[in-house]
Backbone bond lengths (Angstrom), bond angles and torsions (degrees), N, CA, C in turn:
res aa  C-N    CA-C-N  psi(-1)  N-CA   C-N-CA  omega(-1)  CA-C   N-CA-C  phi
1 M - - - 1.449 - - 1.607 108.78 -
2 T 1.321 115.67 -45.09 1.518 123.66 -179.43 1.559 106.95 -63.11
3 R 1.259 117.60 -40.51 1.490 120.34 174.91 1.625 112.52 -60.55
4 L 1.343 115.32 -44.83 1.454 124.07 -177.35 1.594 107.22 -64.81
5 R 1.309 117.39 -42.40 1.414 120.83 -179.72 1.592 111.84 -66.99
6 R 1.279 112.22 -38.48 1.504 119.36 168.03 1.541 116.59 -53.03
7 V 1.379 112.92 -44.09 1.446 122.32 -174.24 1.585 103.11 -71.07
8 L 1.278 114.22 -47.40 1.471 113.32 -173.14 1.511 113.53 -67.87
9 S 1.420 111.77 -16.31 1.590 112.74 -172.32 1.584 101.10 -95.44
10 E 1.385 125.23 -3.57 1.419 123.76 -179.85 1.512 114.68 -69.21
11 P 1.311 122.17 131.22 1.500 120.22 178.62 1.519 110.90 -65.02
12 L 1.333 123.35 -23.59 1.396 122.38 176.95 1.481 110.17 -66.97
13 F 1.318 115.66 -39.66 1.485 114.48 178.84 1.518 111.85 -69.03
14 H 1.305 116.74 -36.63 1.503 118.81 173.76 1.616 112.55 -55.49
15 F 1.231 108.34 -45.31 1.500 117.78 -178.20 1.589 113.86 -62.61
16 L 1.319 113.16 -39.30 1.432 124.19 179.15 1.596 107.75 -70.97
17 L 1.155 112.54 -39.03 1.539 119.39 -178.51 1.578 110.72 -67.39
18 L 1.370 108.89 -45.78 1.423 115.68 173.17 1.507 115.70 -57.86
19 G 1.354 118.75 -40.76 1.307 123.84 178.64 1.551 115.41 -66.19
20 I 1.314 116.83 -39.39 1.432 123.61 170.93 1.550 113.01 -57.03
21 V 1.364 114.74 -48.84 1.421 123.10 177.46 1.507 109.63 -59.70
22 I 1.318 121.70 -46.87 1.527 119.47 178.09 1.504 113.36 -61.48
23 F 1.339 116.78 -49.36 1.454 116.73 -176.81 1.488 112.50 -68.99
24 A 1.395 118.17 -26.88 1.438 118.49 171.99 1.515 112.38 -66.54
25 G 1.372 115.41 -43.20 1.364 116.42 -177.21 1.587 110.65 -69.91
26 Y 1.468 115.57 -36.61 1.282 109.99 174.97 1.612 123.25 -69.35
27 S 1.318 110.82 -23.63 1.450 119.07 174.81 1.436 107.47 -65.02
28 I 1.379 122.02 -47.81 1.383 125.55 178.36 1.550 110.65 -60.01
29 V 1.310 125.13 -48.94 1.496 129.58 -175.90 1.543 101.67 -56.66
30 R 1.333 115.94 -55.26 1.397 123.30 -167.28 1.541 115.49 -63.16
31 G 1.403 108.44 -33.52 1.462 121.21 -172.06 1.391 115.22 77.46
32 S 1.312 115.33 35.30 1.441 116.35 178.70 1.469 108.74 -143.86
33 G 1.299 122.26 -160.10 1.444 122.48 -175.05 1.465 115.30 64.47
34 W 1.310 115.80 -111.27 1.508 118.22 -174.50 1.533 105.98 -70.17
35 L 1.311 120.75 -34.86 1.394 120.57 -170.32 1.536 114.22 -90.26
36 S 1.348 118.92 -7.78 1.438 119.32 176.57 1.546 110.39 -148.87
37 G 1.215 120.66 170.60 1.443 123.73 179.49 1.462 114.08 -64.78
38 P 1.200 124.44 153.19 1.540 125.00 175.45 1.500 112.86 -71.39
39 D 1.409 109.10 152.77 1.499 111.59 170.40 1.391 118.25 -67.74
40 E 1.200 123.67 152.04 1.493 129.29 -178.24 1.616 110.64 -87.33
41 I 1.281 111.74 127.77 1.430 117.56 174.58 1.570 112.00 -115.60
42 V 1.258 116.49 116.21 1.481 116.81 -171.94 1.470 108.74 -113.61
43 V 1.312 118.89 125.94 1.393 126.35 -174.90 1.543 100.41 -99.70
44 T 1.311 116.92 102.09 1.416 118.46 -173.58 1.475 113.96 -81.80
45 D 1.219 117.33 171.74 1.624 120.32 173.01 1.431 112.03 -59.94
46 G 1.376 113.54 -41.52 1.526 119.77 179.95 1.522 112.08 -63.10
47 K 1.312 117.96 -36.96 1.461 123.87 178.97 1.509 109.36 -68.07
48 L 1.330 116.88 -42.50 1.511 123.38 -178.47 1.538 103.38 -62.23
49 K 1.263 127.53 -51.05 1.386 131.39 179.64 1.557 111.80 -57.68
50 Q 1.408 112.40 -39.77 1.443 114.98 179.19 1.628 114.73 -66.50
51 L 1.361 107.71 -40.11 1.441 113.60 177.72 1.585 109.53 -66.20
52 A 1.286 115.29 -42.33 1.541 115.71 -179.47 1.520 111.82 -66.01
53 E 1.406 114.71 -34.79 1.505 114.24 179.36 1.501 114.66 -70.85
54 G 1.396 112.17 -32.98 1.489 118.24 176.76 1.628 110.35 -64.06
55 F 1.358 109.04 -46.68 1.504 112.86 178.40 1.552 107.30 -56.80
56 A 1.410 118.68 -50.01 1.459 118.35 -172.74 1.424 112.20 -62.07
57 K 1.333 122.47 -35.32 1.453 126.34 176.39 1.445 113.40 -55.72
58 T 1.433 111.79 -45.11 1.516 114.27 178.11 1.407 117.73 -75.24
59 W 1.263 119.60 -42.15 1.401 128.22 -172.94 1.577 115.34 -98.12
60 Q 1.229 119.54 -8.30 1.525 127.58 178.23 1.567 108.53 59.61
61 R 1.315 113.48 38.81 1.505 119.63 173.63 1.502 110.22 -172.52
62 P 1.324 117.25 151.07 1.503 119.70 -179.34 1.485 106.98 -69.17
63 P 1.319 112.20 153.85 1.505 121.95 175.79 1.521 112.22 -69.49
64 S 1.406 113.68 142.91 1.519 119.26 170.05 1.440 108.04 -68.92
65 P 1.371 114.07 167.76 1.469 118.06 175.99 1.597 116.35 -53.22
66 D 1.371 109.53 -48.78 1.451 113.93 176.21 1.570 111.70 -58.03
67 E 1.354 117.08 -43.74 1.502 120.03 178.85 1.461 110.66 -62.51
68 Q 1.379 118.33 -32.55 1.422 119.65 178.15 1.513 116.01 -68.81
69 V 1.314 110.22 -35.21 1.453 120.72 174.26 1.608 108.20 -62.29
70 G 1.317 116.47 -42.43 1.458 123.22 -175.14 1.571 107.38 -71.19
71 L 1.350 116.63 -36.51 1.486 121.70 178.16 1.609 108.59 -61.44
72 V 1.335 116.68 -47.36 1.384 121.77 -176.31 1.539 111.96 -71.33
73 R 1.416 111.75 -34.06 1.575 112.98 175.70 1.560 108.99 -65.98
74 D 1.306 117.47 -39.92 1.479 119.02 -176.05 1.488 112.12 -68.56
75 W 1.354 114.52 -37.44 1.501 119.91 177.89 1.457 111.43 -70.65
76 I 1.353 121.98 -36.99 1.516 122.72 167.24 1.449 113.25 -56.86
77 R 1.322 116.31 -49.94 1.470 117.11 178.73 1.552 110.27 -61.37
78 E 1.234 122.45 -41.74 1.405 123.48 -179.38 1.539 107.44 -65.65
79 E 1.341 122.15 -33.95 1.416 126.45 -178.04 1.547 106.11 -68.81
80 V 1.203 113.39 -52.36 1.520 117.07 -174.68 1.541 109.48 -62.87
81 Y 1.276 123.15 -43.41 1.399 121.55 173.14 1.525 117.17 -62.42
82 Y 1.380 112.10 -35.30 1.473 119.47 175.01 1.477 112.96 -59.43
83 R 1.426 111.19 -51.62 1.429 115.81 178.63 1.471 118.20 -57.76
84 E 1.431 110.83 -47.19 1.441 117.96 -179.80 1.519 111.25 -61.45
85 A 1.345 117.59 -39.78 1.463 121.22 -177.63 1.519 108.62 -63.41
86 L 1.432 115.88 -44.55 1.500 112.10 173.28 1.503 115.58 -67.27
87 A 1.299 123.36 -30.39 1.312 120.70 172.99 1.538 116.60 -65.95
88 L 1.256 115.68 -27.37 1.499 121.56 172.36 1.449 116.94 -83.10
89 G 1.426 113.88 -7.91 1.453 120.93 178.57 1.469 112.61 75.42
90 L 1.424 115.86 26.09 1.394 117.72 -178.06 1.571 115.17 -71.43
91 D 1.335 111.45 -9.84 1.484 117.34 177.49 1.454 111.56 -84.71
92 K 1.374 119.62 -9.77 1.458 118.65 -174.54 1.466 111.37 -82.54
93 D 1.398 116.09 138.35 1.514 119.48 173.08 1.588 104.38 65.61
94 D 1.313 124.22 31.79 1.460 121.89 178.10 1.589 97.58 -114.68
95 T 1.349 115.51 112.82 1.445 117.70 179.72 1.523 118.81 -60.38
96 I 1.363 110.08 -37.13 1.443 113.25 -177.52 1.547 111.16 -69.83
97 I 1.407 113.99 -41.43 1.479 112.64 -179.26 1.522 110.86 -71.76
98 R 1.362 121.14 -30.80 1.360 123.45 179.33 1.647 108.59 -65.49
99 R 1.340 120.08 -39.61 1.385 125.15 177.84 1.469 108.63 -67.66
100 R 1.349 115.50 -44.97 1.470 114.28 179.55 1.549 117.65 -61.15
101 L 1.331 112.09 -38.61 1.472 115.70 175.67 1.480 113.33 -70.07
102 Q 1.311 117.21 -36.13 1.590 123.55 171.94 1.498 107.37 -58.16
103 E 1.393 122.57 -43.03 1.321 118.58 -178.35 1.650 111.06 -70.75
104 K 1.230 117.05 -38.13 1.371 113.57 175.26 1.575 118.66 -62.10
105 M 1.308 113.45 -31.48 1.414 115.31 170.66 1.439 113.68 -68.73
106 R 1.441 117.35 -41.56 1.390 116.83 175.54 1.536 118.87 -62.98
107 F 1.500 114.83 -30.51 1.393 121.20 173.58 1.610 113.73 -59.31
108 L 1.382 113.89 -40.89 1.397 121.77 176.31 1.473 109.50 -51.79
109 S 1.412 115.74 -48.57 1.530 117.77 176.54 1.551 114.75 -66.88
110 S 1.267 113.87 -33.98 1.502 119.30 -179.66 1.515 110.02 -65.83
111 D 1.405 116.85 -38.46 1.413 121.67 179.61 1.635 110.62 -57.74
112 I 1.387 110.09 -39.99 1.524 110.76 177.47 1.480 112.81 -67.14
113 A 1.254 116.03 -41.67 1.433 122.24 -179.11 1.549 113.40 -62.35
114 A 1.352 111.51 -38.54 1.558 114.72 -177.98 1.390 109.46 -65.48
115 Q 1.307 129.95 -21.88 1.414 135.06 -175.40 1.535 104.83 -68.96
116 A 1.260 122.25 -27.98 1.453 125.12 -178.79 1.547 113.55 -62.15
117 D 1.370 116.00 131.86 1.430 116.24 -179.67 1.497 104.71 -123.16
118 P 1.357 119.86 105.16 1.450 122.42 178.68 1.512 120.70 -62.70
119 S 1.287 117.26 139.59 1.470 118.97 176.62 1.619 108.41 -84.26
120 D 1.227 116.56 162.63 1.540 124.58 176.48 1.499 103.43 -51.74
121 A 1.377 120.21 -47.47 1.475 123.09 -174.89 1.492 108.62 -55.53
122 E 1.348 120.46 -48.04 1.380 121.64 -177.17 1.551 114.08 -74.71
123 L 1.388 115.32 -22.71 1.445 109.77 171.08 1.506 109.81 -76.87
124 E 1.264 120.66 -44.38 1.520 126.14 172.16 1.453 110.31 -44.69
125 E 1.329 120.79 -51.83 1.423 122.84 179.86 1.592 110.91 -63.91
126 Y 1.281 119.06 -36.88 1.418 118.17 -175.64 1.587 107.59 -75.12
127 L 1.329 115.86 -29.79 1.513 119.27 176.77 1.575 109.10 -68.18
128 A 1.335 116.61 -38.18 1.397 122.10 -177.74 1.538 111.58 -68.07
129 Q 1.460 111.28 -36.92 1.448 113.88 -179.34 1.544 114.74 -79.70
130 H 1.314 120.32 -21.09 1.347 122.26 175.70 1.505 116.75 -124.30
131 P 1.321 116.61 65.95 1.482 124.76 -172.61 1.599 110.75 -64.47
132 D 1.298 109.33 -35.62 1.470 113.05 -173.94 1.455 112.51 -64.72
133 M 1.369 119.47 -31.75 1.319 129.81 -178.20 1.548 114.73 -61.49
134 F 1.458 114.70 -33.66 1.334 118.97 -174.80 1.515 115.49 -127.41
135 R 1.236 116.16 17.35 1.475 122.32 -178.39 1.523 104.67 -74.62
136 K 1.350 112.09 137.53 1.425 118.84 174.21 1.596 107.01 -85.80
137 E 1.310 111.18 129.79 1.468 118.97 -175.94 1.469 108.71 -80.45
138 P 1.450 119.07 161.43 1.422 122.04 -178.50 1.600 105.77 -66.41
139 R 1.364 112.81 153.19 1.451 123.98 175.35 1.485 110.55 -122.73
140 Y 1.265 116.70 148.25 1.506 120.65 -177.02 1.570 109.11 -134.73
141 S 1.352 110.26 140.59 1.501 118.81 177.33 1.643 97.75 -121.66
142 F 1.420 112.61 120.73 1.376 112.22 -179.07 1.601 110.48 -153.79
143 V 1.302 114.47 170.32 1.409 118.94 172.25 1.509 106.74 -124.13
144 Q 1.318 117.78 140.01 1.457 119.55 -177.95 1.592 114.96 -127.66
145 V 1.202 122.81 140.85 1.477 126.40 175.73 1.461 106.36 -119.61
146 Y 1.296 110.34 121.88 1.518 121.59 -174.18 1.511 115.27 -93.41
147 L 1.379 119.55 134.38 1.448 130.84 169.29 1.436 114.13 -109.40
148 N 1.358 120.98 112.97 1.382 122.36 175.71 1.579 118.87 -80.87
149 P 1.314 116.70 124.30 1.460 119.38 -174.73 1.557 113.33 -56.25
150 S 1.362 111.33 -34.20 1.526 116.85 177.68 1.504 111.45 -61.43
151 N 1.281 120.53 -35.34 1.444 123.37 -172.55 1.581 110.05 -83.53
152 H 1.317 114.93 -26.96 1.522 119.12 -170.01 1.583 110.91 -108.30
153 G 1.343 117.53 -28.53 1.484 117.75 -175.28 1.424 118.87 61.19
154 D 1.321 122.35 -132.08 1.385 127.04 177.03 1.537 115.94 -73.69
155 A 1.330 113.54 -11.09 1.552 119.17 -179.81 1.589 113.74 -89.15
156 I 1.358 111.28 -1.60 1.475 117.23 -172.15 1.515 114.75 -54.37
157 E 1.343 112.88 -37.69 1.541 114.29 -175.89 1.575 108.23 -75.46
158 A 1.356 117.04 -38.05 1.485 122.14 174.47 1.561 110.98 -62.32
159 D 1.380 112.44 -44.88 1.440 113.28 173.74 1.579 118.96 -62.58
160 A 1.277 112.35 -35.53 1.409 115.58 176.44 1.472 115.00 -73.69
161 S 1.372 121.42 -24.91 1.410 123.98 171.73 1.576 112.00 -71.73
162 R 1.309 116.43 -41.08 1.431 113.98 175.96 1.472 115.68 -67.12
163 L 1.399 117.02 -35.48 1.370 122.26 179.67 1.653 108.87 -62.37
164 L 1.315 107.00 -46.53 1.561 115.54 178.24 1.574 112.54 -56.09
165 A 1.336 112.73 -43.76 1.541 116.55 178.98 1.430 112.10 -67.06
166 R 1.370 124.01 -32.24 1.396 124.95 -178.40 1.608 106.52 -74.66
167 L 1.322 118.10 -45.24 1.376 120.23 -174.74 1.573 109.77 -70.44
168 K 1.285 119.55 -26.19 1.547 121.56 174.45 1.408 106.44 -65.56
169 R 1.454 119.44 -39.38 1.438 114.57 -175.30 1.491 109.25 -73.86
170 E 1.297 122.04 -32.14 1.475 121.91 179.07 1.549 114.02 -74.31
171 G 1.402 113.82 -27.61 1.350 121.90 179.34 1.427 120.83 75.68
172 A 1.447 123.19 -148.93 1.461 124.70 -175.08 1.532 109.89 -67.69
173 R 1.439 116.37 -24.90 1.444 116.70 -173.32 1.599 112.68 -91.85
174 A 1.267 112.43 12.49 1.566 115.58 -176.85 1.442 109.70 -60.35
175 D 1.337 110.85 139.44 1.550 115.48 179.13 1.543 107.34 -92.56
176 V 1.294 113.27 113.43 1.429 123.05 -176.37 1.540 119.07 -105.84
177 S 1.370 108.83 12.34 1.410 117.49 -173.14 1.541 114.07 -65.26
178 T 1.491 114.15 -23.09 1.358 120.94 -177.00 1.452 109.13 -122.51
179 A 1.209 115.82 6.00 1.508 117.68 179.09 1.491 111.29 -88.89
180 G 1.424 114.56 150.75 1.443 122.02 -178.07 1.500 117.82 71.33
181 D 1.203 121.57 -162.36 1.393 133.15 -171.96 1.616 111.45 -111.11
182 P 1.390 115.27 144.56 1.476 116.77 177.42 1.480 113.61 -58.39
183 I 1.330 118.19 148.34 1.477 126.40 172.15 1.403 108.19 -161.46
184 L 1.379 111.80 148.30 1.556 122.02 -173.24 1.511 110.62 -79.72
185 L 1.380 114.37 41.31 1.513 118.07 178.77 1.481 105.95 -131.13
186 E 1.334 122.73 161.98 1.490 121.59 170.99 1.375 114.74 -70.98
187 Q 1.274 123.95 156.49 1.462 127.06 175.01 1.623 109.55 -83.93
188 E 1.336 112.27 -33.85 1.416 113.18 -179.05 1.560 112.09 -119.80
189 Y 1.402 115.81 142.17 1.464 118.79 -178.98 1.520 101.21 -134.43
190 D 1.337 110.02 149.65 1.569 121.21 -174.93 1.525 109.44 -129.87
191 A 1.342 115.30 120.40 1.457 125.86 175.62 1.622 107.99 44.49
192 T 1.435 112.06 58.76 1.427 116.77 -178.49 1.391 110.33 -95.92
193 P 1.378 124.71 133.75 1.388 126.52 176.11 1.374 118.68 -57.37
194 G 1.371 128.38 144.15 1.433 125.19 179.40 1.460 115.60 -53.72
195 S 1.367 110.54 -41.45 1.537 116.42 179.13 1.512 110.30 -61.53
196 E 1.276 119.41 -34.70 1.479 117.16 -179.85 1.549 111.84 -79.25
197 V 1.322 116.55 -29.22 1.490 118.76 171.22 1.557 109.07 -64.34
198 A 1.344 115.15 -38.85 1.566 111.20 -177.28 1.505 108.81 -75.52
199 R 1.366 120.06 -29.24 1.446 117.96 176.31 1.512 113.09 -66.96
200 L 1.343 114.94 -34.77 1.505 117.50 179.11 1.453 116.14 -75.12
201 F 1.437 116.35 -52.91 1.331 125.41 -178.31 1.503 124.97 -97.57
202 G 1.321 110.98 -13.42 1.489 119.89 -178.04 1.565 107.47 104.74
203 K 1.517 112.41 164.50 1.357 118.57 -172.05 1.542 106.07 -71.38
204 E 1.347 121.60 -35.48 1.434 125.19 -173.39 1.506 113.93 -63.16
205 F 1.419 112.48 -35.79 1.460 119.48 175.94 1.572 111.83 -75.47
206 A 1.214 116.20 -36.56 1.513 120.74 176.31 1.491 110.61 -59.30
207 E 1.452 115.48 -45.65 1.325 121.34 -179.49 1.576 111.43 -69.70
208 G 1.180 117.99 -43.19 1.497 122.11 173.95 1.614 112.15 -54.62
209 L 1.363 110.64 -44.77 1.567 115.46 -176.29 1.577 105.02 -70.12
210 A 1.297 119.33 -35.45 1.504 113.74 178.91 1.567 112.92 -62.66
211 G 1.271 117.70 -26.63 1.479 120.52 -175.58 1.613 110.71 -86.18
212 L 1.296 119.67 -0.19 1.483 122.76 -178.69 1.539 107.02 -86.41
213 E 1.407 113.38 153.55 1.405 126.68 169.12 1.514 112.57 -93.02
214 P 1.300 118.42 134.55 1.550 119.17 -179.22 1.557 108.06 -68.11
215 G 1.350 116.93 152.46 1.320 123.42 166.45 1.531 117.73 108.01
216 Q 1.361 121.28 2.61 1.365 123.98 -178.73 1.493 108.54 -154.67
217 W 1.379 110.28 159.01 1.540 118.18 168.09 1.507 112.81 -68.20
218 Q 1.323 120.93 136.06 1.360 120.47 -178.65 1.602 111.85 -148.18
219 G 1.306 120.45 168.89 1.428 111.01 179.54 1.683 106.05 139.56
220 P 1.269 114.55 -174.49 1.473 123.62 0.38 1.532 111.10 -81.32
221 V 1.255 111.17 154.14 1.393 124.16 179.07 1.568 110.85 -110.40
222 K 1.367 115.51 120.15 1.454 118.54 -177.50 1.455 120.31 -79.82
223 S 1.225 118.66 140.08 1.503 124.29 175.14 1.525 112.08 -131.96
224 G 1.338 116.03 179.06 1.440 117.56 177.79 1.553 110.49 -70.79
225 F 1.292 122.25 -9.54 1.423 119.79 172.91 1.511 118.13 -98.53
226 G 1.342 114.14 -18.51 1.444 113.91 -174.73 1.557 108.48 161.63
227 L 1.434 111.64 -140.17 1.446 118.86 177.25 1.671 108.67 -116.93
228 H 1.285 112.61 155.85 1.338 117.10 -177.27 1.553 106.82 -142.26
229 V 1.358 117.42 139.52 1.386 123.92 167.80 1.514 108.48 -100.68
230 V 1.287 115.74 127.27 1.465 122.35 -167.27 1.427 114.84 -118.13
231 Y 1.315 118.61 139.78 1.572 123.03 170.79 1.637 106.96 -113.94
232 L 1.256 115.22 100.54 1.488 117.31 -178.35 1.509 113.00 -81.05
233 R 1.309 120.38 99.31 1.425 120.57 -178.96 1.563 117.46 -71.83
234 E 1.306 115.73 -38.03 1.495 117.39 -177.67 1.551 106.03 -152.81
235 K 1.357 114.31 141.08 1.434 122.42 166.94 1.352 114.32 -128.95
236 L 1.455 114.63 113.24 1.363 116.40 179.05 1.599 112.97 -99.62
237 P 1.405 115.46 119.55 1.494 116.68 -169.69 1.414 108.41 -69.11
238 G 1.419 113.21 159.00 1.419 122.65 171.82 1.466 110.14 -64.05
239 R 1.284 118.27 154.79 1.487 123.78 177.84 1.502 110.93 -161.06
240 L 1.377 111.53 157.96 1.463 115.65 174.46 1.555 108.76 -93.54
241 P 1.266 115.67 119.86 1.530 118.56 -169.21 1.609 105.61 -74.66
242 P 1.370 111.46 161.36 1.494 112.92 173.03 1.493 109.69 -76.08
243 L 1.408 116.37 167.79 1.399 118.30 -172.19 1.532 111.34 -63.95
244 D 1.272 122.70 -42.15 1.476 126.51 -177.62 1.588 109.27 -50.16
245 E 1.427 115.14 -34.29 1.376 113.65 -175.20 1.441 114.87 -83.58
246 V 1.369 120.87 -15.08 1.458 124.04 177.72 1.605 110.79 -132.37
247 R 1.317 116.69 32.80 1.418 120.73 -176.95 1.450 115.60 -54.50
248 N 1.319 113.85 -50.83 1.527 122.30 -172.74 1.564 104.28 -64.16
249 L 1.269 118.09 -49.74 1.563 119.94 -178.34 1.528 110.63 -59.66
250 V 1.412 119.97 -47.33 1.367 119.87 177.29 1.582 113.81 -59.77
251 R 1.346 113.63 -40.58 1.435 118.93 -178.06 1.559 110.24 -62.82
252 R 1.217 116.37 -44.64 1.513 129.76 -177.38 1.589 104.15 -58.77
253 E 1.385 115.42 -48.37 1.464 117.50 -174.12 1.581 107.64 -72.70
254 W 1.263 115.64 -35.23 1.477 124.46 -179.50 1.493 109.93 -60.80
255 E 1.280 112.39 -47.14 1.405 121.35 -178.80 1.550 113.61 -69.64
256 N 1.271 115.89 -37.33 1.380 122.42 168.39 1.472 118.94 -53.49
257 E 1.378 106.29 -49.15 1.541 112.62 178.59 1.567 114.02 -64.97
258 K 1.338 111.83 -41.35 1.459 115.88 179.48 1.518 109.03 -62.04
259 R 1.392 115.70 -41.16 1.425 115.77 179.96 1.471 115.49 -62.27
260 L 1.193 118.08 -43.96 1.370 127.74 175.58 1.633 114.91 -55.07
261 A 1.397 110.01 -42.50 1.476 120.94 179.48 1.507 105.98 -69.58
262 V 1.393 122.35 -43.07 1.364 119.66 177.58 1.562 114.75 -65.61
263 E 1.293 114.67 -40.88 1.500 118.12 176.10 1.465 111.85 -55.28
264 E 1.435 115.55 -47.45 1.482 119.47 -176.83 1.551 108.61 -66.88
265 K 1.175 126.95 -38.79 1.375 135.01 179.22 1.540 105.95 -60.82
266 A 1.320 120.48 -55.55 1.406 125.42 178.85 1.536 110.74 -58.50
267 F 1.416 117.29 -42.23 1.409 117.87 -178.84 1.583 111.09 -63.75
268 Q 1.326 107.90 -46.83 1.466 111.46 179.08 1.496 116.26 -58.15
269 Q 1.245 117.59 -32.30 1.514 124.79 179.43 1.562 103.07 -68.33
270 L 1.314 118.09 -51.06 1.432 122.77 -178.20 1.571 112.40 -59.57
271 L 1.363 109.89 -37.17 1.454 115.71 -177.06 1.499 109.92 -60.83
272 K 1.331 120.45 -28.65 1.523 123.45 -174.03 1.553 109.90 -64.33
273 N 1.465 114.83 -9.38 1.479 119.17 -177.06 1.475 105.72 -85.91
274 Y 1.331 121.99 -11.66 1.531 123.60 -167.55 1.544 107.62 -121.81
275 T 1.299 111.94 156.56 1.514 122.30 168.53 1.524 107.66 -114.20
276 I 1.308 110.81 122.23 1.604 119.43 -178.24 1.445 110.99 -85.83
277 R 1.365 118.62 125.92 1.347 124.94 175.24 1.601 109.89 -137.13
278 V 1.352 120.36 124.81 1.379 125.84 177.17 1.501 106.51 -103.29
279 E 1.220 119.69 111.83 1.457 125.89 179.52 1.517 113.29 -60.79
280 G 1.384 115.22 129.36 1.419 120.82 176.80 1.482 113.31 81.33
281 V 1.366 121.44 3.17 1.470 120.66 -178.51 1.615 103.25 -131.81
282 E 1.286 115.29 134.72 1.400 122.33 174.51 1.496 107.21 -93.50
283 L 1.381 111.75 116.56 1.573 117.28 -178.79 1.537 109.95 -121.88
284 D 1.267 112.48 133.15 1.465 119.17 173.31 1.413 112.63 -78.54
285 D 1.364 122.92 176.77 1.412 125.75 -177.93 1.426 111.00 -65.69
286 K 1.361 123.47 -35.95 1.413 126.54 174.52 1.460 116.96 -57.75
287 A 1.327 111.56 -46.02 1.500 123.43 177.06 1.564 111.07 -61.13
288 L 1.324 111.06 -41.22 1.602 114.13 -176.27 1.528 107.10 -71.89
289 R 1.259 116.64 -36.93 1.467 120.56 -179.73 1.518 114.74 -64.62
290 A 1.486 111.89 -31.97 1.422 117.96 -178.95 1.529 108.02 -80.72
291 I 1.314 121.56 -29.53 1.458 125.83 172.12 1.593 111.36 -62.77
292 A 1.298 108.89 -44.46 1.541 120.85 -174.01 1.536 107.14 -65.33
293 K 1.371 114.83 -37.07 1.504 118.16 -177.22 1.384 109.21 -92.10
294 G 1.346 126.31 0.63 1.520 122.50 -176.32 1.443 111.42 86.22
295 G 1.334 125.49 2.00 1.493 123.69 -175.68 1.420 110.85 -86.76
296 S 1.384 119.06 -162.79 1.334 120.47 177.84 1.509 111.76 -134.20
């Protein structure tokens, strides 16, 4: 009797008893388990091959017989937990699960789109219809000499004019290593895209540089830092490249657009199976269509 009381007072016994009660109650609610026959789990030949292939990809060899048994056992464990979780409704209102299932549905559409193989004519047409996506921006090769407003004050314009006159006399071979004021930027840039020039010096400087003619010292050109005297060595204009030059990029963008179009078409087809209602809000047909298409 003393031993029985000791067992009944053990926390582990209480935990096991609670577990039995929970699973018994769950079986009654679900209508399975003790009160009905078990669901069937079939390990198909295709599933066996899939498990073996997954193992081989990871370990670079086929599984041994014992490992194959382990793979099947693990998959059955996963399947049992998966089915029981669905029966308990654990997938409901779980953002991560909802997003994962949404991704899988979108992948089905993506697989269809991925089978499309564009012709050169289609890629040429896409390139012509989206020139801004593929246009090569202007590039500049230049030397700049900086004048700091803090060092020159009201005389900065006059100082810039004197510096410009001296550099013009010296020409393209002028030594600028000691000219101007220090700045945490390079003095010389080679074939630098206009967007990079704007990022480094500011939009105003980039626009001023675009208006210069190559082959002489010019300025001053204003930036967010102060004034610059500039020698523009070369200006390569922006252009729309031929297809052969940007084929991979055009194809990637073409495929992405087709994928999105196929996804949207598939979604709209599935949407026909549902009636949309937003509680507490009166929506006309136009608003419902905008919601369905992700618009506003």
